[in-house]
All heavy atoms as a GROMACS GRO file, in nm:
protein
  387
    1MET      N    1   6.078   1.990   8.998
    1MET     CA    2   6.120   2.128   9.018
    1MET      C    3   6.162   2.185   8.881
    1MET      O    4   6.217   2.120   8.801
    1MET     CB    5   6.245   2.120   9.108
    1MET     CG    6   6.295   2.268   9.140
    1MET     SD    7   6.408   2.254   9.292
    1MET     CE    8   6.432   2.421   9.314
    2THR      N    9   6.134   2.309   8.862
    2THR     CA   10   6.158   2.367   8.732
    2THR      C   11   6.304   2.426   8.719
    2THR      O   12   6.365   2.453   8.821
    2THR     CB   13   6.061   2.486   8.706
    2THR    OG1   14   6.093   2.593   8.804
    2THR    CG2   15   5.916   2.444   8.710
    3LYS      N   16   6.349   2.429   8.601
    3LYS     CA   17   6.489   2.490   8.581
    3LYS      C   18   6.483   2.640   8.580
    3LYS      O   19   6.380   2.702   8.538
    3LYS     CB   20   6.535   2.440   8.438
    3LYS     CG   21   6.551   2.288   8.428
    3LYS     CD   22   6.600   2.255   8.298
    3LYS     CE   23   6.627   2.112   8.268
    3LYS     NZ   24   6.678   2.073   8.144
    4PRO      N   25   6.587   2.706   8.626
    4PRO     CA   26   6.589   2.849   8.619
    4PRO      C   27   6.589   2.907   8.476
    4PRO      O   28   6.639   2.829   8.385
    4PRO     CB   29   6.726   2.881   8.688
    4PRO     CG   30   6.774   2.761   8.737
    4PRO     CD   31   6.698   2.643   8.681
    5LEU      N   32   6.531   3.018   8.464
    5LEU     CA   33   6.540   3.086   8.328
    5LEU      C   34   6.681   3.128   8.292
    5LEU      O   35   6.750   3.170   8.371
    5LEU     CB   36   6.451   3.194   8.324
    5LEU     CG   37   6.300   3.174   8.337
    5LEU    CD1   38   6.220   3.303   8.344
    5LEU    CD2   39   6.244   3.085   8.213
    6LYS      N   40   6.715   3.104   8.167
    6LYS     CA   41   6.844   3.147   8.112
    6LYS      C   42   6.819   3.257   8.018
    6LYS      O   43   6.758   3.217   7.910
    6LYS     CB   44   6.918   3.032   8.064
    6LYS     CG   45   7.056   3.064   8.009
    6LYS     CD   46   7.136   2.938   7.958
    6LYS     CE   47   7.267   2.981   7.902
    6LYS     NZ   48   7.332   2.878   7.834
    7LEU      N   49   6.871   3.381   8.040
    7LEU     CA   50   6.857   3.479   7.934
    7LEU      C   51   6.967   3.450   7.836
    7LEU      O   52   7.077   3.420   7.856
    7LEU     CB   53   6.880   3.608   8.007
    7LEU     CG   54   6.784   3.653   8.114
    7LEU    CD1   55   6.812   3.779   8.179
    7LEU    CD2   56   6.638   3.639   8.066
    8GLY      N   57   6.925   3.469   7.702
    8GLY     CA   58   7.014   3.431   7.597
    8GLY      C   59   7.057   3.558   7.514
    8GLY      O   60   7.131   3.543   7.420
    9LEU      N   61   7.018   3.675   7.553
    9LEU     CA   62   7.051   3.790   7.464
    9LEU      C   63   7.093   3.914   7.562
    9LEU      O   64   7.031   3.937   7.653
    9LEU     CB   65   6.927   3.840   7.391
    9LEU     CG   66   6.947   3.961   7.306
    9LEU    CD1   67   7.047   3.938   7.188
    9LEU    CD2   68   6.817   3.999   7.246
   10GLU      N   69   7.207   3.962   7.531
   10GLU     CA   70   7.253   4.083   7.592
   10GLU      C   71   7.297   4.176   7.486
   10GLU      O   72   7.386   4.160   7.412
   10GLU     CB   73   7.373   4.051   7.681
   10GLU     CG   74   7.328   3.972   7.806
   10GLU     CD   75   7.452   3.963   7.903
   10GLU    OE1   76   7.538   4.052   7.909
   10GLU    OE2   77   7.459   3.852   7.960
   11LEU      N   78   7.231   4.298   7.483
   11LEU     CA   79   7.270   4.403   7.390
   11LEU      C   80   7.364   4.503   7.460
   11LEU      O   81   7.346   4.526   7.573
   11LEU     CB   82   7.142   4.480   7.340
   11LEU     CG   83   7.039   4.396   7.267
   11LEU    CD1   84   6.915   4.488   7.236
   11LEU    CD2   85   7.101   4.354   7.137
   12THR      N   86   7.453   4.549   7.386
   12THR     CA   87   7.552   4.636   7.440
   12THR      C   88   7.580   4.754   7.345
   12THR      O   89   7.537   4.744   7.227
   12THR     CB   90   7.696   4.576   7.463
   12THR    OG1   91   7.742   4.524   7.344
   12THR    CG2   92   7.679   4.463   7.567
   13GLY      N   93   7.627   4.861   7.393
   13GLY     CA   94   7.661   4.967   7.306
   13GLY      C   95   7.549   5.031   7.236
   13GLY      O   96   7.445   5.050   7.292
   14GLU      N   97   7.567   5.067   7.113
   14GLU     CA   98   7.479   5.130   7.025
   14GLU      C   99   7.347   5.049   7.012
   14GLU      O  100   7.234   5.103   7.007
   14GLU     CB  101   7.527   5.160   6.894
   14GLU     CG  102   7.436   5.252   6.805
   14GLU     CD  103   7.402   5.393   6.852
   14GLU    OE1  104   7.487   5.443   6.935
   14GLU    OE2  105   7.303   5.443   6.810
   15ASP      N  106   7.361   4.919   7.001
   15ASP     CA  107   7.246   4.828   6.977
   15ASP      C  108   7.154   4.840   7.100
   15ASP      O  109   7.034   4.842   7.093
   15ASP     CB  110   7.287   4.681   6.958
   15ASP     CG  111   7.337   4.659   6.819
   15ASP    OD1  112   7.313   4.737   6.723
   15ASP    OD2  113   7.419   4.569   6.809
   16ALA      N  114   7.208   4.841   7.229
   16ALA     CA  115   7.128   4.846   7.348
   16ALA      C  116   7.057   4.983   7.347
   16ALA      O  117   6.941   4.993   7.382
   16ALA     CB  118   7.221   4.835   7.471
   17LEU      N  119   7.130   5.087   7.319
   17LEU     CA  120   7.070   5.224   7.328
   17LEU      C  121   6.956   5.243   7.219
   17LEU      O  122   6.851   5.277   7.258
   17LEU     CB  123   7.180   5.328   7.293
   17LEU     CG  124   7.128   5.478   7.297
   17LEU    CD1  125   7.082   5.507   7.427
   17LEU    CD2  126   7.260   5.565   7.249
   18ARG      N  127   6.980   5.189   7.105
   18ARG     CA  128   6.868   5.200   7.001
   18ARG      C  129   6.754   5.118   7.043
   18ARG      O  130   6.642   5.145   7.016
   18ARG     CB  131   6.926   5.151   6.861
   18ARG     CG  132   7.031   5.252   6.807
   18ARG     CD  133   7.088   5.204   6.684
   18ARG     NE  134   7.006   5.263   6.572
   18ARG     CZ  135   7.012   5.231   6.442
   18ARG    NH1  136   7.104   5.141   6.412
   18ARG    NH2  137   6.937   5.298   6.368
   19PHE      N  138   6.768   4.986   7.093
   19PHE     CA  139   6.659   4.910   7.136
   19PHE      C  140   6.585   4.974   7.251
   19PHE      O  141   6.464   4.972   7.258
   19PHE     CB  142   6.716   4.772   7.178
   19PHE     CG  143   6.599   4.677   7.206
   19PHE    CD1  144   6.525   4.624   7.113
   19PHE    CD2  145   6.575   4.648   7.334
   19PHE    CE1  146   6.423   4.527   7.132
   19PHE    CE2  147   6.468   4.556   7.374
   19PHE     CZ  148   6.397   4.494   7.269
   20HIS      N  149   6.654   5.029   7.339
   20HIS     CA  150   6.591   5.102   7.453
   20HIS      C  151   6.510   5.213   7.401
   20HIS      O  152   6.395   5.242   7.443
   20HIS     CB  153   6.699   5.145   7.552
   20HIS     CG  154   6.646   5.228   7.667
   20HIS    ND1  155   6.574   5.157   7.770
   20HIS    CD2  156   6.635   5.354   7.707
   20HIS    CE1  157   6.526   5.257   7.854
   20HIS    NE2  158   6.571   5.370   7.818
   21ARG      N  159   6.558   5.301   7.309
   21ARG     CA  160   6.479   5.411   7.254
   21ARG      C  161   6.359   5.353   7.184
   21ARG      O  162   6.250   5.411   7.190
   21ARG     CB  163   6.570   5.484   7.161
   21ARG     CG  164   6.668   5.576   7.230
   21ARG     CD  165   6.747   5.651   7.118
   21ARG     NE  166   6.853   5.725   7.190
   21ARG     CZ  167   6.967   5.756   7.121
   21ARG    NH1  168   6.993   5.719   7.005
   21ARG    NH2  169   7.059   5.824   7.187
   22TYR      N  170   6.383   5.249   7.107
   22TYR     CA  171   6.261   5.188   7.038
   22TYR      C  172   6.146   5.145   7.128
   22TYR      O  173   6.035   5.179   7.118
   22TYR     CB  174   6.302   5.066   6.958
   22TYR     CG  175   6.199   4.992   6.892
   22TYR    CD1  176   6.122   5.046   6.782
   22TYR    CD2  177   6.156   4.877   6.942
   22TYR    CE1  178   6.015   4.980   6.726
   22TYR    CE2  179   6.047   4.803   6.888
   22TYR     CZ  180   5.979   4.858   6.778
   22TYR     OH  181   5.876   4.786   6.724
   23MET      N  182   6.194   5.083   7.235
   23MET     CA  183   6.098   5.026   7.346
   23MET      C  184   6.030   5.144   7.417
   23MET      O  185   5.913   5.138   7.451
   23MET     CB  186   6.165   4.937   7.439
   23MET     CG  187   6.208   4.812   7.379
   23MET     SD  188   6.082   4.717   7.287
   23MET     CE  189   5.995   4.644   7.431
   24GLU      N  190   6.098   5.257   7.429
   24GLU     CA  191   6.041   5.376   7.496
   24GLU      C  192   5.959   5.452   7.402
   24GLU      O  193   5.880   5.550   7.457
   24GLU     CB  194   6.152   5.462   7.556
   24GLU     CG  195   6.221   5.396   7.683
   24GLU     CD  196   6.144   5.381   7.791
   24GLU    OE1  197   6.058   5.478   7.826
   24GLU    OE2  198   6.148   5.274   7.858
   25GLY      N  199   5.967   5.432   7.275
   25GLY     CA  200   5.886   5.511   7.189
   25GLY      C  201   5.942   5.635   7.136
   25GLY      O  202   5.871   5.716   7.081
   26HIS      N  203   6.067   5.677   7.177
   26HIS     CA  204   6.125   5.789   7.141
   26HIS      C  205   6.185   5.797   7.000
   26HIS      O  206   6.218   5.906   6.952
   26HIS     CB  207   6.240   5.830   7.235
   26HIS     CG  208   6.192   5.852   7.377
   26HIS    ND1  209   6.139   5.972   7.424
   26HIS    CD2  210   6.174   5.767   7.489
   26HIS    CE1  211   6.094   5.954   7.548
   26HIS    NE2  212   6.120   5.835   7.583
   27GLU      N  213   6.202   5.686   6.942
   27GLU     CA  214   6.268   5.677   6.803
   27GLU      C  215   6.186   5.574   6.739
   27GLU      O  216   6.161   5.469   6.787
   27GLU     CB  217   6.415   5.635   6.830
   27GLU     CG  218   6.489   5.646   6.704
   27GLU     CD  219   6.640   5.620   6.717
   27GLU    OE1  220   6.686   5.659   6.825
   27GLU    OE2  221   6.688   5.547   6.636
   28GLU      N  222   6.156   5.607   6.616
   28GLU     CA  223   6.078   5.502   6.528
   28GLU      C  224   6.184   5.419   6.453
   28GLU      O  225   6.252   5.471   6.360
   28GLU     CB  226   5.991   5.588   6.420
   28GLU     CG  227   5.878   5.659   6.487
   28GLU     CD  228   5.776   5.570   6.536
   28GLU    OE1  229   5.751   5.456   6.473
   28GLU    OE2  230   5.710   5.596   6.641
   29LEU      N  231   6.192   5.290   6.491
   29LEU     CA  232   6.274   5.193   6.421
   29LEU      C  233   6.199   5.067   6.399
   29LEU      O  234   6.238   4.958   6.443
   29LEU     CB  235   6.398   5.173   6.507
   29LEU     CG  236   6.492   5.284   6.514
   29LEU    CD1  237   6.609   5.242   6.612
   29LEU    CD2  238   6.551   5.320   6.383
   30PRO      N  239   6.079   5.074   6.351
   30PRO     CA  240   5.991   4.950   6.341
   30PRO      C  241   6.072   4.834   6.267
   30PRO      O  242   6.062   4.719   6.315
   30PRO     CB  243   5.866   4.986   6.267
   30PRO     CG  244   5.894   5.112   6.211
   30PRO     CD  245   6.001   5.181   6.284
   31GLN      N  246   6.128   4.865   6.154
   31GLN     CA  247   6.186   4.756   6.081
   31GLN      C  248   6.316   4.706   6.157
   31GLN      O  249   6.330   4.583   6.170
   31GLN     CB  250   6.229   4.806   5.940
   31GLN     CG  251   6.296   4.697   5.850
   31GLN     CD  252   6.197   4.574   5.825
   31GLN    OE1  253   6.076   4.602   5.816
   31GLN    NE2  254   6.256   4.460   5.813
   32ARG      N  255   6.400   4.798   6.210
   32ARG     CA  256   6.514   4.747   6.282
   32ARG      C  257   6.470   4.686   6.405
   32ARG      O  258   6.539   4.579   6.443
   32ARG     CB  259   6.592   4.879   6.318
   32ARG     CG  260   6.720   4.845   6.400
   32ARG     CD  261   6.835   4.783   6.322
   32ARG     NE  262   6.956   4.772   6.404
   32ARG     CZ  263   7.031   4.671   6.409
   32ARG    NH1  264   7.012   4.574   6.328
   32ARG    NH2  265   7.130   4.671   6.481
   33GLY      N  266   6.367   4.722   6.476
   33GLY     CA  267   6.317   4.649   6.586
   33GLY      C  268   6.282   4.506   6.562
   33GLY      O  269   6.305   4.417   6.640
   34ARG      N  270   6.208   4.487   6.450
   34ARG     CA  271   6.156   4.355   6.411
   34ARG      C  272   6.277   4.266   6.378
   34ARG      O  273   6.288   4.148   6.422
   34ARG     CB  274   6.070   4.360   6.304
   34ARG     CG  275   5.926   4.404   6.334
   34ARG     CD  276   5.828   4.387   6.219
   34ARG     NE  277   5.858   4.474   6.103
   34ARG     CZ  278   5.807   4.591   6.097
   34ARG    NH1  279   5.731   4.644   6.172
   34ARG    NH2  280   5.835   4.664   5.974
   35GLU      N  281   6.384   4.329   6.318
   35GLU     CA  282   6.501   4.246   6.281
   35GLU      C  283   6.576   4.208   6.405
   35GLU      O  284   6.620   4.089   6.417
   35GLU     CB  285   6.601   4.331   6.207
   35GLU     CG  286   6.540   4.359   6.054
   35GLU     CD  287   6.636   4.456   5.978
   35GLU    OE1  288   6.751   4.483   6.025
   35GLU    OE2  289   6.581   4.505   5.875
   36MET      N  290   6.584   4.301   6.505
   36MET     CA  291   6.652   4.267   6.633
   36MET      C  292   6.580   4.161   6.709
   36MET      O  293   6.640   4.073   6.759
   36MET     CB  294   6.660   4.389   6.719
   36MET     CG  295   6.760   4.496   6.673
   36MET     SD  296   6.750   4.648   6.763
   36MET     CE  297   6.819   4.591   6.915
   37MET      N  298   6.452   4.154   6.708
   37MET     CA  299   6.375   4.053   6.769
   37MET      C  300   6.382   3.913   6.701
   37MET      O  301   6.395   3.811   6.775
   37MET     CB  302   6.224   4.087   6.780
   37MET     CG  303   6.198   4.216   6.881
   37MET     SD  304   6.261   4.186   7.032
   37MET     CE  305   6.164   4.066   7.108
   38ARG      N  306   6.391   3.910   6.577
   38ARG     CA  307   6.405   3.791   6.499
   38ARG      C  308   6.545   3.733   6.527
   38ARG      O  309   6.558   3.600   6.551
   38ARG     CB  310   6.401   3.815   6.355
   38ARG     CG  311   6.270   3.828   6.296
   38ARG     CD  312   6.259   3.833   6.142
   38ARG     NE  313   6.141   3.894   6.095
   38ARG     CZ  314   6.124   4.015   6.040
   38ARG    NH1  315   6.231   4.090   6.018
   38ARG    NH2  316   6.016   4.060   5.999
   39ILE      N  317   6.641   3.813   6.536
   39ILE     CA  318   6.774   3.772   6.582
   39ILE      C  319   6.780   3.715   6.717
   39ILE      O  320   6.843   3.616   6.746
   39ILE     CB  321   6.879   3.882   6.554
   39ILE    CG1  322   6.901   3.916   6.414
   39ILE    CG2  323   7.022   3.844   6.613
   39ILE    CD1  324   6.968   4.042   6.384
   40ALA      N  325   6.706   3.784   6.811
   40ALA     CA  326   6.710   3.744   6.946
   40ALA      C  327   6.641   3.606   6.961
   40ALA      O  328   6.687   3.515   7.037
   40ALA     CB  329   6.642   3.843   7.031
   41VAL      N  330   6.537   3.584   6.883
   41VAL     CA  331   6.459   3.462   6.892
   41VAL      C  332   6.550   3.351   6.831
   41VAL      O  333   6.558   3.240   6.893
   41VAL     CB  334   6.325   3.474   6.818
   41VAL    CG1  335   6.263   3.326   6.810
   41VAL    CG2  336   6.228   3.564   6.898
   42ARG      N  337   6.608   3.377   6.725
   42ARG     CA  338   6.700   3.278   6.658
   42ARG      C  339   6.807   3.235   6.758
   42ARG      O  340   6.843   3.117   6.772
   42ARG     CB  341   6.755   3.334   6.530
   42ARG     CG  342   6.805   3.226   6.448
   42ARG     CD  343   6.855   3.281   6.306
   42ARG     NE  344   6.777   3.377   6.252
   42ARG     CZ  345   6.814   3.496   6.204
   42ARG    NH1  346   6.943   3.524   6.206
   42ARG    NH2  347   6.733   3.590   6.169
   43LEU      N  348   6.888   3.338   6.818
   43LEU     CA  349   6.988   3.307   6.910
   43LEU      C  350   6.945   3.226   7.037
   43LEU      O  351   7.002   3.136   7.078
   43LEU     CB  352   7.053   3.445   6.953
   43LEU     CG  353   7.136   3.500   6.843
   43LEU    CD1  354   7.185   3.643   6.891
   43LEU    CD2  355   7.258   3.417   6.803
   44ALA      N  356   6.826   3.269   7.087
   44ALA     CA  357   6.777   3.193   7.209
   44ALA      C  358   6.739   3.052   7.177
   44ALA      O  359   6.752   2.961   7.253
   44ALA     CB  360   6.656   3.262   7.251
   45GLU      N  361   6.694   3.023   7.053
   45GLU     CA  362   6.656   2.892   7.017
   45GLU      C  363   6.780   2.805   6.999
   45GLU      O  364   6.768   2.678   7.001
   45GLU     CB  365   6.573   2.883   6.876
   45GLU     CG  366   6.429   2.939   6.911
   45GLU     CD  367   6.356   2.962   6.777
   45GLU    OE1  368   6.411   2.954   6.675
   45GLU    OE2  369   6.229   2.968   6.784
   46GLN      N  370   6.895   2.861   6.965
   46GLN     CA  371   7.015   2.782   6.941
   46GLN      C  372   7.072   2.726   7.070
   46GLN      O  373   7.150   2.622   7.064
   46GLN     CB  374   7.122   2.869   6.873
   46GLN     CG  375   7.098   2.909   6.736
   46GLN     CD  376   7.200   3.002   6.680
   46GLN    OE1  377   7.294   3.041   6.749
   46GLN    NE2  378   7.194   3.035   6.546
   47GLU      N  379   7.034   2.777   7.182
   47GLU     CA  380   7.089   2.733   7.310
   47GLU      C  381   7.013   2.616   7.368
   47GLU      O  382   6.914   2.586   7.348
   47GLU     CB  383   7.097   2.851   7.408
   47GLU     CG  384   7.175   2.966   7.354
   47GLU     CD  385   7.260   3.023   7.459
   47GLU    OE1  386   7.268   2.979   7.571
   47GLU    OE2  387   7.322   3.114   7.425
   0.00000   0.00000   0.00000
């Protein structure tokens, strides 16, 4: 039997809003978006 997926990243406040805007394409933040994804991957790998 497989293990349940564990989500390792929760954005809140301004970070969540900016990420949502980036994903929706309303705001151009390519560098910030890449930085956020790198951080998310790094944090997920630590668990």
